[in-house]
Phi, psi and omega in degrees: 000135177278084186276131179232149178202120178119211181246130178237161180211163175210167180233151172241150178299149176305129182282147178255135181305137181287125181290155173272135182270124174223113192273354178275357183226044180287112178274132174252116194240127182251137178170210184236149180220156180282067187290352176298338183283351184272163178294323180233082185298333190279347183271352187255042184239128178053042181228118179298130182239123177276130183231126183250347178200174185298316182298323177296321179298316179295318185290319190265337182229347187083164182217144175210147174278003172281076187293341180286319180273329182243085194288331177299332183294337176298316180286329173302311187291316182290310183299314192253342180254336184246321182252338178056050179241131177225166358266168168231157173243130180242140179237109176274129179254356181284118182259111181299338178282342185243312183269077182216165175231138178263128182260123182293159187303134177225155178268129181242139176273136179271128178228124182054042178062027179221155173228131176262119176261099188275077178209153184260154173081008186295135174270113185300324182284357181253007177282128176240119182249131178230165175296164186294336176270358177078002184278335185241128174262123183275159183251128174293135180093338176251314181255337180203160175237147178235146177206162181268148171274173177296337179272356176092004174271184190238140172245128175255120181253132182282130178273124180298132181093358180277181184291336183293325174059231183260017179303147181262346178207156174218168177257139182227130168239158181199172171240150179222151180295150181230093183295343180288347179275351176286134181241173178300330178295327177293318181295313181296314176062213182160192179242122179272111184297325180292311183270348181057038176246147181252154177216162178057217182300334179296344177296348180299334177291346182265346190301302184293310182302325187274318191247344177081015176240151184262128178298131177246325176217138180254140177206160180211071181302132183094351181229326185291352172286354172271119186308319183295323178294311181300322180295320179289318177307311181297321182290334181276354180286339182267133174048053172299128187063013183081008185228315194253154180243152178221183170240165173247149173237115187238172179240144172273141177294112183292340177278335183273326179281108186291318179200175184290338178291340183254003190292321179294319182294318177296317179299315183286320183291338183250014169078025177263018185257030182285149182296333183255020185238140171250104174281145185232146181201140352269218173270173180230166176247125178229113179055035179085359179258144170284128181228139173288138184299332180301322181297323181288313182295323176302312179291326180293324175298314178300317181293321178295317175301320180295325179287341185235018176055043181133184188277042190262006176224154181287143177280006179279151176064037176250137179296131182234145187275072174232165184246352180171177177242149184206166171270170178299129186107346177100356178294117186286144175222155180225142177244136168278177187297329180290320179289321177298321176293328177293324176294315178301321181295340177272005182075036182231141183266144183219192176233144181227136175260097180215103191059043183106154181288137182214150173296150185211109177145135182247348192262147168286169183294342181290340178285141010267359183297321179247119183249011176298128182312314184293335182262328190286313188272134180304313182302318180291316178301319182286326177294319179297313178304312186297317179285330173294316179295318179299314181299317179296320180288323183291326189246009181300328180287357175270346178298136181076005172288160177300134178282084181227182184297324182299318179296312180300312183298318184296315181294314182297312181299312183295314181291323177294329178294316179298312186289323177292324178295319176298317179297317180296331181275358179075019179274332173227159178289328180169172177180155179201162176225147179208165177249116181257118183298333179290336178272357184233071180294155186305320182299322180289319179296320178294336175279357182083021186245111175242154186235130172252143182250120181245140173245135186218129185229096172288160175283128176283156182286147177281078188296324182229129176242117186242142177233136175252124182241136176227153178279132180246100183294337182296333178290326175297313180302314182295322179295322179291317182295326178288347181271352183285000000 
């Protein structure tokens, strides 16, 4: 019997705010994570992982505040600690079997039947403990137990009755992951024809089949400032799986951009001017940590979509949870609105402190070379992507149906119903779809190829709100006359 008498108490871990789920802004994020903290570190490599909250992130990939070496943790922190927006898909490319360092044998003193190994990234299965003379190798689980501290270091606890006995010291060697050995080639990845396995950014093609969510934006904070990585990211945004489109959110290298006068030239010379890419500059400071702006803009887009029931508003001029802007290394810099607009004029998004820190910029990277409304504005590009993707999902089951009037009528009626509803709700200015016989010659129909023509008009952002004020002397006369 559990007999109790008196006053008892217990504690629960501090609760983390439950994130909001917004499926029009699923970020697919590539980088590195402290996977040594997992039960099976070797299974979390080049595998898309769906994450809905902070605890899941810690459980599936591990977490560290070392954002420079473990770049995925930036987005974990921003998405789930600052913006509370889900879901995201993360792809860790750090392979414990490859990106590792072997640490030579050292002698450790036993205190209170414990040994503290004050090192990060240790792989528990690679710890080898021996007697001080080196003649006896001890067994994990029989002679000792190992576990991680909250700081990510390791504690080795001596098991009473084991072979270590009353020894005062033992020798320990181990291997640990080394994130500095991860290269841009690991992030870029590719498709191995022989093994039929994908790695790095190419894993985006696995996301929907494996996890059932559609990629909306691709990012790699801590890596996309490398032009080669950014170029591959942008190229992968089109026709994912041969069907779907996304955008990329990248960062400009703050060390390479000499000043604001050269930012547009740097962007264009280094391939950040893609129609489907949002380049960001500079880095930001959040709770004392350096964070790449792309991680923040990704979360701001999700937050904006949540407030507008989809991708129907610009993510510019939205309050963002940052404390400052900086260059690589932490040197703080500040832009007034004229300087921020100069960055925007180059087709680059930034952050502005005006009545609070806020995102600032409406243009995709293709601007100013491309001023087509559908390509230029972030909101228009995202609405076009969203509705193209949604149409393909909604009507995929009509593929291979008989090419008859019933098929055409069903597609036209259903899509027009969707577009008219969105227009009535004020989410888009308008839209329609129709079947034009002139666009569907008999030869194409006989080949089983039919074309629907859709018109779609998102609301463009109110980039400039202007007021004109003039002095009206008649008001003075009227005021004086009224005083008699």
